[in-house]
SEFIFI-130028 format. One record per residue: x negated, y negated, z of N, C-alpha, C in turn; residue in one letter. Coordinates in pm, whole numbers, plus 50000, padded with zeros to 5 digits. Each point is the difference from the previous one (the first is absolute). Last residue first. Example, Ala and Ser with C-alpha at 12.3 -4.5 7.8 and 13.67 -1.06 7.14 Angstrom:
! SEFIFI-130028
487155022550708499184988150006500774989150073S499715057249993500894988150000499104988050000A
This chain:
! SEFIFI-130028
511698692317483501594992649976500224994450134T495685014349698499885000650059501324993550028P498085017449592500294991050075500555003650099P498755040849675499994994150007500284989150133A496315022449727500685002150142500964985149964G495995009149772501155008149907501304998250067S495484983850124500784989349867501185006949993A497554999850445500145014049882501274988649935S495494979050257501815008050032499985001949908G495224983750201500645006349905501245005550090K497944972950352499825010049915500795001649875P497774951250147501625012050101499735012449850L497904954749896499115006050132501095012150110Y500334981449485498904997950040498935002950130T504874993749840499435021149993498394991749993A502784968450170500805010650046498975014349954L500154953949714499484999850102499815011850135G502525008149538499165000250021498964999050099A504204993150093499555013249966498895004049977A501794947750016499755012650115499785012849979L498214965149658501434998750043499645016450134P496754952949883500195023950024501274999550016T498104957849693499795006850222500805006249975L496214966849698500965016150006500644997450146P497364952349856499695018449977501505008150035L499304949149887499345014049904500025015650038G500374948250198499025008850033499845007049875F503424960349981498054999550115499415015749983V504665005449898499134984649922498804998849907E502235029350400499895006049839499014990549920R502114988850379498515004950044499465007549832L504154975249991498534987150042499195005650006E503565022150011499964996549930498994996649958T502475028750324498825000249972499574991049855T503765008050427499454995249889498415000949983D502925028850390498544988849928500184994749898S503045021450451499575001949847498574988050009T503205019150452499184991149950499335002849820P503545016750404499545006449926499204983449876D500775031650552500014986549919499555002349825M499925033050407501444998549902500204987049942T496485013750304499775006349873501184998049921I499404972050314498764999549913500925008249887F501945000850403500604989849894499034999849914D498865032250310501525003649918500384990249890I496764987950340499355011649879501435000349913A500814973150377498854995149867499495011849892G502085015050392500565000349955500184987249889P496255038350122500954987250118501005000449851T496755040050149499834998449864501374987650116L496295022150152500425011849848500844991349959P496704994750405501194990149967499865007649819R496785014750398500234995849831500654991849895G502795029050473498144994049990499495000149823P504454982350162499705014149953498234993649979L503924967049993499255006950083499235010950078H502594989149627499094986950000499225004450122Q503235027949849498705005150010499424987850006A504304988450041499435009450146499105007349970V501954970349670500054995950162499465003150094S501055021549559498944989250015499824992650104A503225027149907499225010550071498734990049985V503544975349844500115008150179498925003350039A500084987349585499284986850054500245005050146K501475030749692498875004849954499784988150106M504805001349967499755004050092497865007050001L501674963649650500714998250146499705015650118W499065006249519499254989350067500254995350155T501755044949698500674981550068498954996850054P498275048049743500594990450133500124986550038Q499615046349538500144983050066499995002650190H498365038249670500564996350143499774983750005L498385030349543499644991450022501244995150160L497465045949723501284994350039500004987450108F495885029949725500464995650189501624993749895R495485031349737501484996950014500714996550144R494344990949783501415001450108501575003449968K496024987449772499065012549904501755006450142G497624954749916498895011550165500755008049980A501824971949689498524995249943499145010150127V504874992350088499585008749854498494999249947R501414978450418500895014550007499075002249851L500404961250046497884998449984500105017550079A503904979549752498875002749949499165004550041T503154990150267500795008949891498585006749910R500674962450248499635008550095499825013849950I501164959449773498574996050093499555014850029I504444991449897499605002049895498085002150018E502934987250363500735016149927498965002149912D499524952550161499165010350096500355013849936M500474979049561500394990550148499615012150067T497974971849561500925007050039500545000750163L496664970049556501525004350068500525010650092I494654992649737501875006350022500774995650102E494554985949888501055004649900502154999150057P496734984850386499885010249915500814994249878G498194961650335500855011750011500055008949814G498494942250215499165010949971501125014650052I499544947749912500895006650117498855011049877E498094955050094500595009549935500315009950099F497704949449995500485008450055501055014249882L496024955650017501335006750012499925010850006R495444975649987501284990250106501224998949882D496595031849744499334987250101502044991950031R498965036649607500894999850185499684995650045A497404993749590502415001949999500584997350091R495275010449962499964988950042501104990150015D497915050950036500784996549951500434988850058N497375030250233498994991949906501064993149864T501295021950433498904993150103499324991949833V504285027649955499984987249997499104988450069A499905048449913500104994149856499724983850015A500475029250351498565004350003499744992749914A505145006050129499054993350081497944996449964V503095027849764500244982749980499284994750053H499395046850055499094997649873500784981049977R501985026150354498635000150023499224990649907G504475015749967500024985250119497814994350033L501685041149752500384987049898499834989350065D499725038150273498614998149903500214989849894N503865013550281498904994250063498734991149894V504865013249913498645006949955498904991850034F505484986950100499324994549922497745012350018L505984996649902499615003950154498104996249906P505434977349975498655003649916498675004550053N505024999350172499534998550044499365002349850L504385006450232499584993549957498274998249941R504955024250340498904992849968499194993249898T503015038250119499844995549885499414987550004K500775037750340499005000849878499904988349904G502495003550427500925001849889499105005049899D498074993450540501224993349909500335012649876G495685017050139500594989150121501094989549887I498265053350008500144989849905501144989850064V496575050750042501264990550092499804987149896P499225048849811499114990250065500954988950008V499825055250038500534988449946499004992750014F499775045650122500434996449869500174988249950P496255009050330501234994549972500965000749840L494945002650175501025010750105501114996549977F497594973049695498855006950065500565018050103R501344955549856500465013149865498825008449985A499614959150316502375004750002499915019549924F496314968049876499505002550124500985009050123S500734968249607499195013449917499825007350109L501294955150098501635010949958498885016750019F497064964450145500885004650101501255007749926R497294984149625499255011550141500695006350100N501274950149737500625020449972499645009350097L498144963250216501444996249974500355012349936S495584980050182500475015750063501984994749967Q495335008449731500604988750017501255013650121D496145011449705499144997350130501544992050061A499215014749527500015016550073499584992550150P503624968249691498675003050021500125015050054G503674947649918499175016550017498295007349984Y503174954250149499505004649898499775012350049V503444960649890500405006450086498595008449983W499744955949809500925008949984499725005550118S497414949249999499725016949933501445009250022G497834952649863500874999550164500545019549885R495434966650084500525011349908501225005650047F495744953349898500935012050092501404997849907I494724978550006501595002649984500395013950042T496984947050013500845012350070500165006949889Y496554962150206500544993649892500715018050024G498334980050399499744986149802500035003449926P502895007750435499255007749924499644992449884A503444988250282498544996050043498665011649941N505034991549869499794990550092499184999550042E500985039849822500444989449885499784985950035K500395031750256498695003149996499454995049828I503914993950352498795002150056498794997449898Y504435020249936499394976449914499024999650128Q501065043549956500015002149823499514980150054E501585017950361498395006150031499184992449859E504564992550101499314995550082498575003749943H503025028949847500584987949915498604985850044W500205044350263499835000449864500064986949918K502135002050412498404999650068499565005149816F504875002349983499274988850062498814996350002R500855050049876500234990149863500054989650043L499805023950368499214999749959499334996749779W504424999950366498974986649979498995001549913H504515009749810499295006550094498594996750055F503614982049706500685003550117498885004650130E498584954949664500645014249948500665009550163A497554949349882502385008650101500355009649958D495524982949816500124991250133501595007050092P497355038049628500804984350013499744989050121A498685052849715499314994350098500914981349982A500245038549717501464999950093498804990850088G496695026749844501564998149906501014999050110A495384995650112500595003950028501204998349928G494114985550034501225000150054500605016949994S494974988449992501125011649983501354993450055I495014970449812500925008050089501165007749945G495314970549887500385010649999501905007550078I495774959749879500425004750105501535005149989F494964972649813501675002549915500335008150126H495364974950053501314996449973501485000549911P496095000650400501245010749959500444992749908I497554976850364499475000049878500285007749879G500645001250557498975004949948499344994249779A504224992850296498664995150105498305006249928A504025015649806500084981650003498634997850007K501025044750131499964999449869500044983849926A502094999650474498105009949996499495001649846A504784987050054499474990950039497975005750066D503035031649768500184986549964498774984950039V501875040550273498135003549926500174986149874L502935000050316498184999350061499394998849948N504995007549901499014987249979498464997749993R502365038550068499544994449797499814983750017T500655028350406499135006949938499694986249885G504444997350164498654993050125498845000149882G504235021249806499824983749988498594998350088Y500925043449969499925000649919499404978849990D499775020050416498745008849934499844990849799V503864988250396498425002749995498935002549964R504484999249905499814982350030498745003550022E501835040749924499374995049824499984984350021F498895035350366501104996149970499704994149906T497345023550352499925005149903501404993649949L497654999450459499904996849902500624998549848G500995027050437498704999449905499484994449965K504764993550179499135003650082498465001750021K503364996249623499194988550029499405008850084P500965022849595499825000950154499744991450095N502365020149441499414988050069499485002750206E500605019449460501095009050131498954989450107I499545001249507500444994350019500464994250166P496085020449925500444987249959501215013049909S495885013050258501985003049971500584992149999N495614977150124500375013950031501044999650006P499754954949763499405007150116499975017849997F497904972149596501345004650048499925006950161Q497374966749575499785003550117501445003250044V497844980949622500915009849957499855007950138A497544955849772501054999150057500825018250094D495264982049661500685005650004501085001850106V496534957249824500045012650079501575008549978V494904980749725501335001749971500865007450186A494994982249878500334997449940502235002049971D495535000050348501245007749917500664990249932H496274986050327500085008149920500125013649888G501604983550543499314998649879500305005649911E501925013950391501054997149881498704995249868L499245004150482499925009349956500265003049933K500434963450285498175005649915500175011549979G504204999050312498704984449972499135003849907Q503275030050195500335002549802499264985549952L501775013350483498485009449929500404997249838S502194975450298498334993149978499725012150005E505154995549950499114993249897498094997250072P503735035349976499094998150098499454994549970Q503495021849812500324995550075498894991550147T498645028949620500084981649864500534995950161V495915034450063502264997750045499714987649967D495155029949906501104987749966501315002950027G494785017449777501005001250152500434992550060R498685021949577499654988550011500935001350096I497055028049534501084996050145499214984750159S499635024849364499904990650169500295000350113R499985037249552500454983250068498644996750167V499905043849722499954986049940500444988650011R499725038750274499234998650013499424985749889P503695015650371499745000549841498894993949963D502085001450415499465008150003499044995249860S502524963150372500215017249866498434999549937V501954980750526498685000949875500885010149915S503254971950277499465008250041499365001849872S502614967649995500144999850134498745010750075R499884978549500500755002950046499645006250149S499344977449467500075002350110500825002250062L495965008349623501725002450017499894997650181V497754987349456499645000550160501205008650042S497744998249506501805003650060498405001350120V498844989949506499655003350148500114991750051E502305018549537499644986550069499155001850136H501575027849546498374999350025499424983950073G504255023849880499774986349926498824998650036Q501795038450206500125001449952499524990549880E500714990050426498175007549946500495004649866L503104979750163499144990150001498605007949965L503885027750030500454991749925498914986249976A500785022550385499355014149829499834989449956E501954979850295497615000850048499805005549870L504834989950038499204991250005498774999649948A502805035150285499734995149830499224989949918A500425008650472499275006749921500164997749884G502464970150178498644996950082499505011249921G503955017450084499724982249945499064997549945L500465029850284500995008149896499714992149897L496344997150410501705003649972500265001949856G495564982050174499955013950000501445005550009A498514954349926499555005449925500205018449985G500904953550243501075010349955499785012549917G497814957649849500905001650174500645006549984A495634990949650501515007450024500184996250126V496224972149747500635011350092501834998949974L495594994749661501134994049961500295008350178V496714986249656499514999650037501435003950058Q498854999749489500054992450122500025006450128M
């Protein structure tokens, strides 16, 4: 099949792209800049600018919406990099363009905890995004992903980066936030499978890893796999928000109070329906990390 991946150069889209190619699909990548991968067709377009999508989606059998703004979840309103403009608005534009092109299947990637009355605005926009897909796409599959990790993620890798030069890893909050971390390659494989799985049409699935772990357990597992011994230094959330309120004004906008909320929320996913429809394995955290982190010392004592 001919499949277009919007955001195919990013973490989520890249995983979907690889899985689609492995299954023998012909893949186009929609991106704001040209994609040099010779295996795919590169299409220039920006989902926040609907005119840039006109006449560029025809001939595809499915569209995968994996668009994220740079440095997500750290929003930068001055540059238009927000959940409202890119995630919600961009999805609306992409759905409209796909519908106009006669594409029968739209695959969206949402987030665990999406709801109209969710505490955080990004989850409210994700819910509105889902509703727009359901109401306007000729056919759809939506995945509500939990906390995603992988070689190019901007979350778990940030924790590990501290271990390169500090004797400790700073953890925001008490470390008891509960998550079922999702290996990005598992997300990619499910997206690719949805293209040809008729049972996945017009349905929403929660997707997450097979283990529910605390943030402390996640970081300790990553340290163990990477062969590093570090202690975890917990920082009060209120203190880190105060730091972030200053850091958001620094060049590059390295941290924001909203990003602190994003890091410390605890959405988990119920994968019962996902497993029943797709039957694909979900990767335990240590096994996923071992595919790209340097091999750790199995005999070493776990970090404290």
